[in-house]
SEVEX-932284 format. One record per residue: residue number from 0; x, y, z of N, C-alpha, C in turn. Coordinates in Angstrom, 1 decimal. Example, Ala and Ser with C-alpha at 12.3 -4.5 7.8 and 13.67 -1.06 7.14 Angstrom:
BEGIN
{rec 0 {13.2 -5.7 7.8} {12.3 -4.5 7.8} {13.2 -3.3 7.8}}
{rec 1 {12.8 -2.2 7.1} {13.7 -1.1 7.1} {12.9 0.0 7.9}}
***
This chain:
BEGIN
{rec 0 {-13.8 12.2 -16.2} {-12.9 11.0 -16.6} {-13.7 10.0 -17.2}}
{rec 1 {-13.1 9.4 -18.3} {-13.8 8.4 -19.1} {-13.4 7.0 -18.8}}
{rec 2 {-14.1 6.3 -18.0} {-13.9 4.9 -18.0} {-15.2 4.3 -17.7}}
{rec 3 {-15.3 3.0 -18.0} {-16.5 2.2 -17.8} {-16.1 0.9 -17.1}}
{rec 4 {-17.0 0.5 -16.0} {-16.7 -0.7 -15.3} {-16.9 -1.9 -16.1}}
{rec 5 {-16.0 -2.8 -16.1} {-16.1 -4.1 -16.8} {-16.1 -5.4 -16.1}}
{rec 6 {-16.1 -5.2 -14.8} {-16.1 -6.5 -13.9} {-16.8 -6.2 -12.6}}
{rec 7 {-17.1 -7.2 -11.9} {-17.7 -7.2 -10.5} {-16.5 -6.8 -9.6}}
{rec 8 {-17.0 -6.6 -8.4} {-15.9 -6.4 -7.3} {-14.9 -7.5 -7.2}}
{rec 9 {-13.7 -7.1 -7.1} {-12.6 -8.0 -7.0} {-11.8 -7.8 -5.7}}
{rec 10 {-11.5 -8.8 -4.9} {-10.6 -8.6 -3.7} {-9.4 -9.4 -4.0}}
{rec 11 {-8.3 -8.7 -3.8} {-6.9 -9.2 -4.1} {-6.2 -9.2 -2.7}}
{rec 12 {-5.9 -10.4 -2.2} {-5.2 -10.6 -0.9} {-3.7 -10.7 -1.2}}
{rec 13 {-2.8 -10.3 -0.2} {-1.4 -10.4 -0.4} {-0.8 -10.5 1.0}}
{rec 14 {0.5 -11.0 1.1} {1.3 -11.0 2.2} {2.8 -10.7 1.9}}
{rec 15 {3.4 -9.9 2.6} {4.8 -9.7 2.4} {5.6 -9.7 3.7}}
{rec 16 {6.6 -10.5 3.7} {7.5 -10.6 4.9} {8.9 -10.0 4.5}}
{rec 17 {9.4 -9.2 5.4} {10.8 -8.7 5.2} {11.9 -9.8 5.1}}
{rec 18 {12.8 -9.6 4.2} {13.7 -10.6 3.9} {14.8 -10.7 4.9}}
{rec 19 {14.9 -9.7 5.8} {15.8 -9.7 7.0} {15.2 -8.7 8.0}}
{rec 20 {15.7 -8.9 9.3} {15.2 -8.0 10.3} {15.5 -6.6 10.0}}
{rec 21 {14.5 -5.6 10.2} {14.7 -4.2 10.0} {15.1 -3.7 8.6}}
{rec 22 {14.6 -4.4 7.6} {15.0 -4.0 6.2} {13.7 -3.8 5.5}}
{rec 23 {13.8 -2.9 4.4} {12.6 -2.7 3.6} {12.6 -3.8 2.6}}
{rec 24 {11.4 -4.4 2.5} {11.1 -5.5 1.4} {9.8 -5.0 0.7}}
{rec 25 {9.9 -5.2 -0.6} {8.7 -4.9 -1.4} {8.4 -6.0 -2.4}}
{rec 26 {7.2 -6.2 -2.5} {6.6 -7.3 -3.5} {5.8 -6.6 -4.6}}
{rec 27 {5.9 -7.1 -5.7} {5.1 -6.8 -6.9} {3.9 -7.6 -7.0}}
{rec 28 {2.7 -7.1 -7.1} {1.5 -8.0 -7.2} {0.9 -7.7 -8.7}}
{rec 29 {0.8 -8.7 -9.4} {0.4 -8.6 -10.9} {-1.2 -8.4 -10.8}}
{rec 30 {-1.7 -7.5 -11.6} {-3.1 -7.3 -11.8} {-3.6 -7.9 -13.0}}
{rec 31 {-2.8 -8.3 -13.9} {-3.1 -9.0 -15.2} {-4.1 -8.2 -15.9}}
{rec 32 {-3.8 -6.8 -16.1} {-4.7 -5.9 -16.8} {-4.4 -6.2 -18.3}}
{rec 33 {-5.5 -5.8 -19.1} {-5.4 -5.9 -20.6} {-5.1 -4.6 -21.1}}
{rec 34 {-3.6 -4.2 -21.1} {-3.2 -2.9 -21.4} {-3.4 -2.6 -22.9}}
{rec 35 {-3.6 -3.5 -23.7} {-3.9 -3.2 -25.1} {-5.3 -2.7 -25.4}}
{rec 36 {-6.2 -3.0 -24.4} {-7.5 -2.6 -24.4} {-7.7 -1.5 -23.4}}
{rec 37 {-6.7 -0.7 -22.9} {-6.8 0.4 -22.0} {-7.5 0.0 -20.7}}
{rec 38 {-7.3 -1.2 -20.1} {-7.9 -1.6 -18.9} {-7.2 -1.0 -17.7}}
{rec 39 {-7.9 -0.6 -16.7} {-7.5 0.0 -15.5} {-8.0 -0.7 -14.4}}
{rec 40 {-7.5 -0.6 -13.1} {-8.0 -1.1 -11.9} {-8.4 0.1 -11.1}}
{rec 41 {-9.8 0.1 -10.7} {-10.3 1.1 -9.9} {-10.3 0.5 -8.4}}
{rec 42 {-9.4 1.2 -7.6} {-9.3 0.9 -6.2} {-10.4 1.5 -5.4}}
{rec 43 {-11.2 0.6 -4.6} {-12.2 1.1 -3.8} {-11.8 1.2 -2.4}}
{rec 44 {-11.1 0.2 -1.9} {-10.5 0.2 -0.5} {-9.3 -0.6 -0.3}}
{rec 45 {-8.5 -0.3 0.7} {-7.4 -1.2 1.1} {-7.3 -1.4 2.6}}
{rec 46 {-6.8 -2.5 3.0} {-6.6 -2.9 4.4} {-5.2 -3.4 4.5}}
{rec 47 {-4.4 -2.9 5.4} {-3.1 -3.3 5.7} {-3.0 -3.7 7.1}}
{rec 48 {-2.6 -4.9 7.4} {-2.5 -5.5 8.8} {-1.1 -5.9 9.0}}
{rec 49 {-0.4 -5.2 10.0} {1.0 -5.4 10.3} {1.2 -6.4 11.4}}
{rec 50 {2.4 -7.0 11.4} {2.9 -7.7 12.6} {3.3 -6.6 13.7}}
{rec 51 {3.1 -6.9 14.8} {3.3 -6.0 16.0} {4.8 -5.9 16.2}}
{rec 52 {5.4 -4.7 16.3} {6.7 -4.5 16.6} {7.1 -5.1 18.0}}
{rec 53 {8.3 -5.6 18.2} {8.7 -6.1 19.5} {9.0 -5.0 20.4}}
{rec 54 {8.6 -5.3 21.7} {8.9 -4.2 22.7} {10.4 -4.5 23.2}}
{rec 55 {11.1 -3.6 23.0} {12.6 -3.7 23.4} {12.8 -2.4 24.5}}
{rec 56 {12.9 -2.8 25.8} {13.0 -1.8 26.8} {14.1 -0.8 26.5}}
{rec 57 {13.7 0.5 26.5} {14.6 1.6 26.3} {14.9 1.9 24.9}}
{rec 58 {14.2 1.2 23.9} {14.3 1.5 22.6} {13.0 1.7 21.8}}
{rec 59 {13.1 2.6 20.8} {11.8 2.8 20.1} {11.8 1.7 18.9}}
{rec 60 {10.7 1.1 18.7} {10.5 0.1 17.7} {9.3 0.5 16.7}}
{rec 61 {9.4 -0.1 15.6} {8.4 0.3 14.5} {8.3 -0.7 13.5}}
{rec 62 {7.0 -0.9 13.0} {6.7 -1.7 11.8} {5.8 -0.8 10.9}}
{rec 63 {6.1 -0.7 9.7} {5.3 0.1 8.7} {5.1 -0.6 7.4}}
{rec 64 {4.1 -0.3 6.7} {3.8 -0.8 5.4} {3.1 0.1 4.5}}
{rec 65 {3.3 0.0 3.1} {2.5 0.9 2.2} {2.1 0.1 1.0}}
{rec 66 {1.1 0.5 0.5} {0.5 0.0 -0.8} {0.7 1.1 -1.8}}
{rec 67 {1.2 0.9 -3.0} {1.5 1.9 -4.0} {1.3 1.4 -5.3}}
{rec 68 {1.0 2.3 -6.3} {0.9 1.9 -7.7} {2.2 1.9 -8.4}}
{rec 69 {3.4 2.4 -7.9} {4.6 2.2 -8.4} {5.6 1.7 -7.4}}
{rec 70 {6.8 1.3 -7.8} {7.7 0.7 -6.8} {8.3 1.9 -6.0}}
{rec 71 {8.6 1.6 -4.8} {9.0 2.6 -3.8} {10.5 2.1 -3.2}}
{rec 72 {11.4 3.0 -2.9} {12.7 2.7 -2.4} {12.6 2.4 -0.9}}
{rec 73 {11.6 3.2 -0.3} {11.4 3.0 1.2} {9.9 3.1 1.4}}
{rec 74 {9.4 2.9 2.6} {8.0 3.0 2.9} {7.6 4.4 2.5}}
{rec 75 {6.6 4.6 1.6} {6.0 5.9 1.1} {5.2 6.5 2.2}}
{rec 76 {4.9 7.8 1.9} {4.0 8.6 2.6} {2.9 8.9 1.7}}
{rec 77 {1.7 9.3 2.3} {0.6 9.7 1.5} {0.8 10.9 0.8}}
{rec 78 {1.9 11.7 1.1} {2.2 12.9 0.3} {2.7 12.6 -1.1}}
{rec 79 {3.0 11.2 -1.3} {3.5 10.8 -2.6} {2.3 10.3 -3.4}}
{rec 80 {2.1 10.9 -4.5} {0.9 10.7 -5.4} {0.6 9.2 -5.6}}
{rec 81 {1.7 8.4 -5.7} {1.5 6.9 -6.1} {1.3 6.1 -4.8}}
{rec 82 {1.5 6.6 -3.7} {1.1 5.8 -2.5} {-0.3 5.9 -2.1}}
{rec 83 {-1.0 4.8 -2.0} {-2.4 4.7 -1.9} {-2.9 4.5 -0.5}}
{rec 84 {-2.1 3.7 0.3} {-2.5 3.5 1.7} {-1.2 3.2 2.4}}
{rec 85 {-1.2 3.6 3.7} {-0.1 3.3 4.6} {-0.5 2.8 6.0}}
{rec 86 {0.3 2.1 6.7} {0.0 1.8 8.1} {1.3 1.7 8.9}}
{rec 87 {1.2 2.1 10.2} {2.4 2.1 11.0} {2.0 1.8 12.4}}
{rec 88 {2.9 1.0 13.0} {2.8 0.7 14.4} {4.1 0.9 15.1}}
{rec 89 {4.1 1.8 16.3} {5.2 2.2 17.0} {5.1 1.8 18.5}}
{rec 90 {6.3 1.5 19.1} {6.3 1.4 20.5} {7.5 2.3 20.8}}
{rec 91 {7.1 3.3 21.7} {8.1 4.3 22.2} {8.5 3.8 23.6}}
{rec 92 {9.7 3.7 23.9} {10.2 3.3 25.2} {11.5 4.1 25.6}}
{rec 93 {11.3 5.0 26.6} {12.5 5.7 27.0} {13.4 5.0 28.0}}
{rec 94 {12.8 4.1 28.7} {13.6 3.4 29.7} {12.9 2.0 29.9}}
{rec 95 {13.6 1.0 30.5} {12.8 -0.3 30.9} {11.7 0.1 31.8}}
{rec 96 {10.5 -0.6 31.4} {9.3 -0.4 32.2} {8.5 0.8 31.8}}
{rec 97 {9.0 1.6 30.8} {8.4 2.8 30.4} {8.1 2.7 28.9}}
{rec 98 {6.8 2.4 28.5} {6.5 2.3 27.0} {5.2 2.8 26.7}}
{rec 99 {5.0 3.3 25.5} {3.7 3.7 24.9} {3.6 3.2 23.5}}
{rec 100 {2.5 2.7 23.1} {2.4 2.3 21.7} {1.4 3.2 20.9}}
{rec 101 {1.8 3.3 19.6} {1.0 4.2 18.8} {0.6 3.4 17.4}}
{rec 102 {-0.6 3.7 17.0} {-1.0 3.1 15.7} {-1.5 4.1 14.8}}
{rec 103 {-1.0 4.2 13.5} {-1.5 5.1 12.5} {-1.9 4.3 11.4}}
{rec 104 {-3.2 4.2 11.3} {-3.8 3.6 10.0} {-5.3 3.9 9.9}}
{rec 105 {-5.9 4.6 10.9} {-7.3 4.9 10.8} {-7.7 5.6 9.6}}
{rec 106 {-8.6 5.4 8.8} {-9.1 6.1 7.7} {-8.0 6.2 6.6}}
{rec 107 {-7.0 5.5 6.5} {-5.9 5.6 5.5} {-6.7 5.4 4.2}}
{rec 108 {-7.7 4.4 4.2} {-8.5 4.1 3.1} {-9.8 4.8 3.4}}
{rec 109 {-10.1 5.9 2.7} {-11.2 6.8 3.0} {-12.6 6.0 3.0}}
{rec 110 {-13.3 6.4 4.0} {-14.6 5.7 4.1} {-15.9 6.5 3.7}}
{rec 111 {-15.7 7.6 3.2} {-16.8 8.6 2.8} {-17.4 8.3 1.5}}
{rec 112 {-18.0 9.3 1.0} {-18.8 9.1 -0.3} {-17.9 9.2 -1.5}}
{rec 113 {-16.7 8.6 -1.6} {-16.0 8.7 -2.8} {-16.4 7.6 -3.7}}
{rec 114 {-16.2 7.8 -5.1} {-16.4 6.7 -6.1} {-15.3 5.8 -6.1}}
{rec 115 {-14.0 6.1 -5.7} {-12.9 5.3 -5.7} {-11.8 6.1 -5.0}}
{rec 116 {-10.8 5.3 -4.5} {-9.6 6.0 -3.8} {-8.3 6.1 -4.6}}
{rec 117 {-8.3 5.4 -5.8} {-7.1 5.4 -6.7} {-7.5 4.7 -7.9}}
{rec 118 {-6.7 5.0 -9.0} {-6.8 4.3 -10.3} {-5.4 3.8 -10.6}}
{rec 119 {-5.3 2.5 -11.0} {-4.0 1.9 -11.3} {-4.1 1.6 -12.8}}
{rec 120 {-3.2 2.2 -13.5} {-3.2 2.1 -15.0} {-2.2 1.2 -15.6}}
{rec 121 {-1.1 0.8 -14.6} {-0.1 -0.1 -15.1} {-0.5 -1.5 -14.7}}
{rec 122 {0.3 -2.4 -15.0} {-0.1 -3.9 -14.8} {0.1 -4.5 -13.4}}
{rec 123 {0.4 -3.6 -12.5} {0.8 -4.2 -11.1} {0.7 -3.1 -10.1}}
{rec 124 {0.7 -3.6 -8.8} {0.9 -2.6 -7.7} {2.1 -3.2 -6.8}}
{rec 125 {2.3 -2.4 -5.8} {3.5 -2.7 -4.9} {3.1 -2.6 -3.4}}
{rec 126 {3.6 -3.6 -2.7} {3.4 -3.5 -1.3} {4.8 -3.7 -0.6}}
{rec 127 {5.1 -2.8 0.3} {6.3 -2.8 1.0} {6.1 -2.9 2.5}}
{rec 128 {7.1 -3.5 3.2} {7.0 -3.5 4.6} {8.5 -3.3 5.1}}
{rec 129 {8.5 -2.6 6.3} {9.9 -2.4 7.0} {9.6 -2.2 8.4}}
{rec 130 {10.7 -2.2 9.1} {10.7 -2.1 10.5} {11.9 -1.4 11.1}}
{rec 131 {11.9 -1.1 12.3} {13.1 -0.4 13.0} {13.3 -0.9 14.3}}
{rec 132 {14.5 -1.4 14.7} {14.9 -1.9 15.9} {14.2 -3.0 16.4}}
{rec 133 {13.6 -3.8 15.6} {12.8 -5.1 16.1} {13.7 -6.3 16.2}}
{rec 134 {14.7 -6.4 15.3} {15.5 -7.5 15.3} {14.9 -8.8 14.8}}
{rec 135 {13.6 -8.7 14.3} {13.0 -9.9 13.7} {12.5 -9.4 12.3}}
{rec 136 {12.1 -10.4 11.5} {11.5 -10.1 10.2} {10.0 -9.8 10.4}}
{rec 137 {9.5 -8.7 9.7} {8.1 -8.4 10.1} {7.3 -8.6 8.8}}
{rec 138 {6.0 -8.6 9.0} {5.0 -8.9 7.9} {3.8 -7.9 7.8}}
{rec 139 {3.4 -7.8 6.5} {2.2 -7.1 6.4} {1.3 -8.1 5.6}}
{rec 140 {0.1 -8.2 6.0} {-1.0 -9.0 5.2} {-2.1 -7.9 4.8}}
{rec 141 {-2.7 -8.1 3.7} {-3.7 -7.0 3.4} {-4.6 -7.6 2.2}}
{rec 142 {-5.5 -6.7 1.9} {-6.4 -6.9 0.9} {-6.8 -5.6 0.2}}
{rec 143 {-7.1 -5.6 -1.0} {-7.4 -4.5 -1.9} {-8.6 -4.8 -2.6}}
{rec 144 {-9.7 -4.0 -2.5} {-10.9 -4.2 -3.3} {-11.0 -3.2 -4.4}}
{rec 145 {-11.6 -3.7 -5.5} {-11.7 -2.8 -6.7} {-12.4 -3.5 -7.8}}
{rec 146 {-12.3 -2.9 -9.0} {-12.9 -3.5 -10.1} {-12.2 -3.1 -11.3}}
{rec 147 {-12.3 -3.9 -12.4} {-11.6 -3.5 -13.6} {-12.4 -2.6 -14.5}}
{rec 148 {-11.8 -1.7 -15.2} {-12.6 -0.8 -16.1} {-11.8 -0.5 -17.3}}
{rec 149 {-12.6 -0.2 -18.4} {-11.9 0.3 -19.6} {-11.9 1.8 -19.7}}
{rec 150 {-10.8 2.4 -19.9} {-10.6 3.9 -20.0} {-10.7 4.1 -21.5}}
{rec 151 {-11.2 5.4 -21.8} {-11.0 5.9 -23.1} {-9.5 6.2 -23.4}}
{rec 152 {-9.1 6.4 -24.7} {-7.8 6.5 -25.1} {-7.0 7.6 -24.4}}
{rec 153 {-7.7 8.8 -24.3} {-7.1 10.0 -23.7} {-6.9 9.8 -22.3}}
{rec 154 {-7.9 9.3 -21.7} {-7.9 9.1 -20.1} {-6.8 8.1 -19.8}}
{rec 155 {-6.7 6.9 -20.4} {-5.7 6.0 -20.2} {-4.3 6.6 -20.5}}
{rec 156 {-4.1 7.3 -21.5} {-2.7 7.8 -21.8} {-2.4 8.8 -20.7}}
{rec 157 {-3.3 9.6 -20.2} {-3.0 10.6 -19.1} {-2.7 9.8 -17.8}}
{rec 158 {-3.5 8.8 -17.6} {-3.2 7.9 -16.3} {-1.9 7.3 -16.4}}
{rec 159 {-1.6 6.7 -17.4} {-0.3 6.0 -17.6} {0.9 6.9 -17.4}}
{rec 160 {0.8 8.1 -18.1} {1.8 9.1 -18.0} {2.1 9.6 -16.6}}
{rec 161 {0.9 10.0 -16.0} {1.0 10.5 -14.6} {1.6 9.4 -13.7}}
{rec 162 {1.2 8.2 -13.8} {1.6 7.1 -12.9} {3.1 7.0 -13.0}}
{rec 163 {3.5 6.8 -14.2} {5.0 6.5 -14.6} {5.8 7.7 -14.3}}
{rec 164 {5.4 8.8 -14.8} {6.3 10.0 -14.5} {6.5 10.5 -13.0}}
{rec 165 {5.4 10.2 -12.2} {5.5 10.5 -10.8} {6.1 9.5 -10.0}}
{rec 166 {6.7 8.5 -10.6} {7.2 7.3 -9.8} {8.5 7.8 -9.2}}
***
């Protein structure tokens, strides 16, 4: 793949709060890439921190978030090519006084010997948060680390086409 690093490490922080209890809310975060010069964003790592779902005795509750290169209608899954990272917190309660919590987010942003975890070729990325049965607005705060790079023409065209067509 043909791209050349053009910046030092960049950390982009964000926060998204759902507009109403138990609804999906998504924000668009601008990367301000120079698309005329085939600039891309090389994602090195992502961290998503969720608000904890409320414990409602006898009810399963959930808070989830996703970071994606394209807009999503709901919380995406890692099986979707454009979803880069996900996090989910669950509380399972079958009856009052009976509950178990679950957390799914370990190694969503791979920590091994990868050069990068994703390439974003369009001028923005999207962060969404949702919940179930909590009755309150929930929040995701996060940070994405990466750098700007210039792609050669054929690489840039392939990246944009792949990102847009798989949306």
